[in-house]
C-alpha positions, 0 to 999 in steps of 0.5 A: 906176077908183081915184081918187088925188086930186081931179082930174078930168081924171085920172079922166076918163083912168082910166075906161075907158068914158069914154076909149072914148066920146071916142075913138069919138065926136068930139061926145061929146069936144067935149061933155066939153071944153065941160063942163070949160070955165067950170065948177067940179066938185067930188068927191062925197067932199068931197076938193076941187074942180077946174077948168080953162082952156079950153086945159087942157080941150082938151089933156085931150080931145086926150090921151085921143084920141091925136091933136091938140092943145089947139087941135083943141078950143079955141073948138069950141062957136063953131066947130063950131056946125052939127056938134052941139057945145055952147058952152063951160060947157054940160054936156049930160044925158049928160055930166052923168050920166057925170061924176056916175057917176065921182064928179064934181058941178057947182057951180051950174048943174044 
């Protein structure tokens, strides 16, 4: 992956192994969505910060999966509660490790 700016959404889309995980696992995709919601991320190279609204987080996931729309993910932390989902704003250890691995850190919580 070659970073062209400080845009976590674009970096996710440009990282083949994360794209494959999103495409192959609905739960991983939901966890990415949740991690993008209500959080501010920053590039570890100091080039800036990044955050999105819930609908934009859902759009990133639906774009990567090549199906549906942001509405398929919007509020999924509440709707899918029994399916292994996490609430919006939560960042699982796997997602934190994966996003750290492509040069992104989260402010505050972790």
